[in-house]
Biopython code that builds the backbone (N, CA, C, O; Angstrom):
import numpy as np
from Bio.PDB.StructureBuilder import StructureBuilder

atoms = [
    (1, "MET", "N", (-10.059, 6.815, 38.953)),
    (1, "MET", "CA", (-10.166, 5.258, 38.542)),
    (1, "MET", "C", (-11.336, 5.123, 38.559)),
    (1, "MET", "O", (-12.045, 5.646, 39.419)),
    (2, "ASN", "N", (-11.835, 4.292, 37.480)),
    (2, "ASN", "CA", (-13.282, 3.811, 37.366)),
    (2, "ASN", "C", (-13.551, 2.747, 38.342)),
    (2, "ASN", "O", (-12.696, 1.991, 38.803)),
    (3, "GLN", "N", (-14.879, 2.746, 38.638)),
    (3, "GLN", "CA", (-15.003, 1.649, 39.594)),
    (3, "GLN", "C", (-16.382, 0.927, 39.110)),
    (3, "GLN", "O", (-17.190, 1.523, 38.398)),
    (4, "ILE", "N", (-16.562, -0.302, 39.522)),
    (4, "ILE", "CA", (-17.419, -1.273, 38.971)),
    (4, "ILE", "C", (-18.682, -1.185, 39.860)),
    (4, "ILE", "O", (-18.404, -1.245, 41.057)),
    (5, "ALA", "N", (-19.954, -1.062, 39.592)),
    (5, "ALA", "CA", (-21.154, -1.250, 40.335)),
    (5, "ALA", "C", (-21.141, -2.717, 40.932)),
    (5, "ALA", "O", (-20.671, -3.751, 40.456)),
    (6, "ALA", "N", (-21.690, -2.522, 41.918)),
    (6, "ALA", "CA", (-21.841, -3.698, 43.044)),
    (6, "ALA", "C", (-22.809, -4.534, 42.034)),
    (6, "ALA", "O", (-23.791, -4.144, 41.402)),
    (7, "GLY", "N", (-22.222, -5.760, 42.097)),
    (7, "GLY", "CA", (-23.267, -7.054, 41.713)),
    (7, "GLY", "C", (-22.726, -7.126, 39.898)),
    (7, "GLY", "O", (-22.951, -8.097, 39.176)),
    (8, "HIS", "N", (-22.117, -6.071, 39.529)),
    (8, "HIS", "CA", (-21.750, -6.190, 38.022)),
    (8, "HIS", "C", (-20.604, -7.263, 37.869)),
    (8, "HIS", "O", (-19.710, -7.427, 38.699)),
    (9, "VAL", "N", (-20.732, -7.876, 36.853)),
    (9, "VAL", "CA", (-19.706, -9.050, 36.179)),
    (9, "VAL", "C", (-19.182, -8.433, 35.134)),
    (9, "VAL", "O", (-19.906, -7.765, 34.395)),
    (10, "LEU", "N", (-17.660, -8.579, 34.882)),
    (10, "LEU", "CA", (-17.225, -8.041, 33.789)),
    (10, "LEU", "C", (-16.841, -9.375, 33.025)),
    (10, "LEU", "O", (-16.313, -10.341, 33.577)),
    (11, "THR", "N", (-17.153, -9.307, 31.769)),
    (11, "THR", "CA", (-16.971, -10.520, 30.910)),
    (11, "THR", "C", (-15.704, -10.093, 30.006)),
    (11, "THR", "O", (-15.862, -9.389, 29.008)),
    (12, "PRO", "N", (-14.779, -10.435, 30.304)),
    (12, "PRO", "CA", (-13.162, -10.089, 29.389)),
    (12, "PRO", "C", (-13.169, -10.994, 28.216)),
    (12, "PRO", "O", (-13.528, -12.171, 28.171)),
    (13, "GLU", "N", (-12.650, -10.140, 27.158)),
    (13, "GLU", "CA", (-12.389, -10.758, 25.678)),
    (13, "GLU", "C", (-11.087, -11.132, 25.660)),
    (13, "GLU", "O", (-10.178, -10.405, 26.061)),
    (14, "ALA", "N", (-10.927, -12.335, 25.173)),
    (14, "ALA", "CA", (-9.740, -12.999, 25.259)),
    (14, "ALA", "C", (-8.942, -12.405, 23.830)),
    (14, "ALA", "O", (-9.641, -11.812, 23.008)),
    (15, "PRO", "N", (-7.869, -12.533, 23.635)),
    (15, "PRO", "CA", (-7.230, -12.274, 22.512)),
    (15, "PRO", "C", (-7.270, -13.231, 21.572)),
    (15, "PRO", "O", (-7.252, -14.340, 22.105)),
    (16, "LYS", "N", (-7.330, -13.290, 20.076)),
    (16, "LYS", "CA", (-7.448, -14.132, 19.300)),
    (16, "LYS", "C", (-6.175, -15.490, 19.524)),
    (16, "LYS", "O", (-4.950, -15.363, 19.538)),
    (17, "GLY", "N", (-6.919, -16.623, 19.662)),
    (17, "GLY", "CA", (-6.121, -17.681, 19.740)),
    (17, "GLY", "C", (-6.018, -18.124, 21.352)),
    (17, "GLY", "O", (-5.463, -19.154, 21.736)),
    (18, "PHE", "N", (-6.609, -17.224, 22.140)),
    (18, "PHE", "CA", (-6.902, -17.606, 23.812)),
    (18, "PHE", "C", (-7.999, -17.805, 24.129)),
    (18, "PHE", "O", (-8.866, -17.481, 23.317)),
    (19, "ALA", "N", (-8.395, -18.384, 25.359)),
    (19, "ALA", "CA", (-9.672, -18.389, 26.011)),
    (19, "ALA", "C", (-9.752, -17.747, 27.149)),
    (19, "ALA", "O", (-8.757, -17.828, 27.870)),
    (20, "ALA", "N", (-10.879, -16.968, 27.626)),
    (20, "ALA", "CA", (-11.095, -16.441, 28.694)),
    (20, "ALA", "C", (-11.916, -17.344, 29.672)),
    (20, "ALA", "O", (-13.145, -17.397, 29.656)),
    (21, "LEU", "N", (-11.131, -18.033, 30.506)),
    (21, "LEU", "CA", (-11.805, -19.022, 31.615)),
    (21, "LEU", "C", (-12.025, -18.613, 32.754)),
    (21, "LEU", "O", (-11.380, -17.625, 33.104)),
    (22, "THR", "N", (-13.011, -19.224, 33.731)),
    (22, "THR", "CA", (-13.385, -18.970, 34.946)),
    (22, "THR", "C", (-12.441, -19.581, 35.970)),
    (22, "THR", "O", (-12.338, -20.804, 36.075)),
    (23, "VAL", "N", (-11.800, -18.787, 36.675)),
    (23, "VAL", "CA", (-11.088, -19.636, 37.785)),
    (23, "VAL", "C", (-11.679, -20.157, 38.877)),
    (23, "VAL", "O", (-12.124, -19.371, 39.714)),
    (24, "LEU", "N", (-11.774, -21.273, 39.037)),
    (24, "LEU", "CA", (-12.512, -22.067, 40.250)),
    (24, "LEU", "C", (-11.758, -22.080, 41.812)),
    (24, "LEU", "O", (-12.316, -21.957, 42.902)),
    (25, "SER", "N", (-10.448, -22.251, 41.553)),
    (25, "SER", "CA", (-9.972, -22.235, 42.943)),
    (25, "SER", "C", (-8.261, -21.865, 42.532)),
    (25, "SER", "O", (-7.708, -22.042, 41.446)),
    (26, "VAL", "N", (-7.696, -21.314, 43.772)),
    (26, "VAL", "CA", (-6.335, -20.757, 43.827)),
    (26, "VAL", "C", (-5.675, -21.394, 44.999)),
    (26, "VAL", "O", (-6.139, -21.268, 46.132)),
    (27, "GLN", "N", (-4.743, -21.986, 44.775)),
    (27, "GLN", "CA", (-3.746, -22.388, 46.247)),
    (27, "GLN", "C", (-2.356, -21.848, 46.255)),
    (27, "GLN", "O", (-1.556, -22.238, 45.404)),
    (28, "HIS", "N", (-2.006, -20.942, 47.194)),
    (28, "HIS", "CA", (-1.048, -20.485, 47.111)),
    (28, "HIS", "C", (-0.199, -21.215, 48.059)),
    (28, "HIS", "O", (-0.664, -21.501, 49.162)),
    (29, "TYR", "N", (1.135, -21.582, 47.706)),
    (29, "TYR", "CA", (2.133, -22.291, 48.278)),
    (29, "TYR", "C", (3.257, -21.397, 48.988)),
    (29, "TYR", "O", (3.779, -21.692, 50.062)),
    (30, "THR", "N", (3.549, -20.265, 48.229)),
    (30, "THR", "CA", (4.522, -19.196, 48.826)),
    (30, "THR", "C", (3.667, -17.641, 48.205)),
    (30, "THR", "O", (2.584, -17.484, 47.639)),
    (31, "ASP", "N", (4.644, -16.767, 48.592)),
    (31, "ASP", "CA", (4.076, -15.489, 47.893)),
    (31, "ASP", "C", (4.338, -15.555, 46.188)),
    (31, "ASP", "O", (3.588, -15.015, 45.375)),
    (32, "ARG", "N", (5.425, -16.245, 45.877)),
    (32, "ARG", "CA", (5.417, -16.365, 44.488)),
    (32, "ARG", "C", (5.055, -17.735, 43.642)),
    (32, "ARG", "O", (5.166, -17.769, 42.416)),
    (33, "LEU", "N", (4.641, -18.781, 44.370)),
    (33, "LEU", "CA", (4.441, -20.028, 43.932)),
    (33, "LEU", "C", (2.760, -20.283, 44.248)),
    (33, "LEU", "O", (2.254, -20.011, 45.337)),
    (34, "PHE", "N", (2.128, -20.762, 43.276)),
    (34, "PHE", "CA", (0.679, -21.137, 43.201)),
    (34, "PHE", "C", (0.233, -21.803, 42.108)),
    (34, "PHE", "O", (0.701, -21.704, 40.974)),
    (35, "ALA", "N", (-0.860, -22.624, 42.526)),
    (35, "ALA", "CA", (-1.540, -23.510, 41.444)),
    (35, "ALA", "C", (-3.114, -22.974, 41.192)),
    (35, "ALA", "O", (-3.839, -22.578, 42.105)),
    (36, "PHE", "N", (-3.400, -23.020, 40.147)),
    (36, "PHE", "CA", (-4.901, -22.690, 39.929)),
    (36, "PHE", "C", (-5.901, -23.804, 39.113)),
    (36, "PHE", "O", (-5.415, -24.547, 38.261)),
    (37, "LYS", "N", (-6.979, -23.832, 39.371)),
    (37, "LYS", "CA", (-7.660, -24.313, 38.555)),
    (37, "LYS", "C", (-9.003, -23.694, 37.692)),
    (37, "LYS", "O", (-9.713, -22.917, 38.331)),
    (38, "THR", "N", (-9.357, -23.963, 36.414)),
    (38, "THR", "CA", (-10.301, -23.388, 35.896)),
    (38, "THR", "C", (-11.293, -24.237, 35.195)),
    (38, "THR", "O", (-11.108, -25.452, 35.122)),
    (39, "GLU", "N", (-12.328, -23.675, 34.679)),
    (39, "GLU", "CA", (-13.066, -24.465, 34.060)),
    (39, "GLU", "C", (-12.564, -24.941, 32.837)),
    (39, "GLU", "O", (-11.641, -24.411, 32.219)),
    (40, "ARG", "N", (-13.338, -26.204, 32.406)),
    (40, "ARG", "CA", (-12.521, -26.627, 31.003)),
    (40, "ARG", "C", (-13.405, -26.407, 29.854)),
    (40, "ARG", "O", (-14.530, -26.900, 29.774)),
    (41, "PRO", "N", (-12.816, -25.579, 28.881)),
    (41, "PRO", "CA", (-13.683, -24.900, 27.632)),
    (41, "PRO", "C", (-14.190, -26.282, 26.826)),
    (41, "PRO", "O", (-13.738, -27.425, 26.760)),
    (42, "PRO", "N", (-15.509, -25.518, 26.169)),
    (42, "PRO", "CA", (-16.098, -26.744, 25.348)),
    (42, "PRO", "C", (-14.898, -27.005, 24.265)),
    (42, "PRO", "O", (-14.194, -26.131, 23.760)),
    (43, "GLY", "N", (-14.833, -28.357, 24.040)),
    (43, "GLY", "CA", (-13.986, -28.853, 22.781)),
    (43, "GLY", "C", (-12.740, -29.188, 23.284)),
    (43, "GLY", "O", (-11.895, -29.593, 22.486)),
    (44, "PHE", "N", (-12.445, -29.086, 24.562)),
    (44, "PHE", "CA", (-11.075, -29.164, 25.025)),
    (44, "PHE", "C", (-10.800, -30.676, 24.706)),
    (44, "PHE", "O", (-11.618, -31.590, 24.809)),
    (45, "VAL", "N", (-9.423, -30.771, 24.276)),
    (45, "VAL", "CA", (-8.992, -32.293, 24.244)),
    (45, "VAL", "C", (-8.199, -32.754, 25.395)),
    (45, "VAL", "O", (-7.135, -32.164, 25.583)),
    (46, "SER", "N", (-8.524, -33.698, 26.194)),
    (46, "SER", "CA", (-7.993, -33.953, 27.238)),
    (46, "SER", "C", (-7.037, -35.520, 26.826)),
    (46, "SER", "O", (-6.171, -35.832, 27.643)),
    (47, "ASP", "N", (-7.165, -36.119, 26.013)),
    (47, "ASP", "CA", (-6.475, -37.352, 25.615)),
    (47, "ASP", "C", (-5.291, -36.780, 24.620)),
    (47, "ASP", "O", (-5.527, -36.120, 23.608)),
    (48, "LEU", "N", (-4.347, -37.044, 24.953)),
    (48, "LEU", "CA", (-2.908, -36.743, 24.081)),
    (48, "LEU", "C", (-3.011, -37.464, 22.810)),
    (48, "LEU", "O", (-2.731, -36.946, 21.729)),
    (49, "ALA", "N", (-3.508, -38.941, 22.993)),
    (49, "ALA", "CA", (-3.373, -39.699, 21.763)),
    (49, "ALA", "C", (-4.113, -38.951, 20.364)),
    (49, "ALA", "O", (-3.794, -39.168, 19.195)),
    (50, "ASN", "N", (-5.079, -38.111, 20.803)),
    (50, "ASN", "CA", (-5.884, -37.815, 19.554)),
    (50, "ASN", "C", (-5.123, -36.577, 19.214)),
    (50, "ASN", "O", (-5.520, -36.045, 18.177)),
    (51, "LEU", "N", (-4.131, -35.978, 19.820)),
    (51, "LEU", "CA", (-3.422, -35.076, 19.222)),
    (51, "LEU", "C", (-2.385, -35.300, 18.261)),
    (51, "LEU", "O", (-1.874, -34.449, 17.533)),
    (52, "LEU", "N", (-2.014, -37.004, 18.346)),
    (52, "LEU", "CA", (-0.737, -37.256, 17.634)),
    (52, "LEU", "C", (-1.219, -37.860, 16.157)),
    (52, "LEU", "O", (-0.378, -38.176, 15.315)),
]
sb = StructureBuilder()
sb.init_structure("model")
sb.init_model(0)
sb.init_chain("A")
sb.init_seg("    ")
for serial, (resi, resn, name, xyz) in enumerate(atoms, 1):
    if name == "N":
        sb.init_residue(resn, " ", resi, " ")
    sb.init_atom(name, np.array(xyz, "f"), 0.0, 1.0, " ", f" {name:<3s}", serial, name[0])
structure = sb.get_structure()
């Protein structure tokens, strides 16, 4: 199996139409239920009124 050198960070490439985001935190509620927070990508629209 391939091993990553210590201190090396992989930069994933997202498929077209998707964004590769950094996960900031993960909260586990059960072994199958969890929530996570990610960075907000540039140009992210947070106001739903702008989408209509």
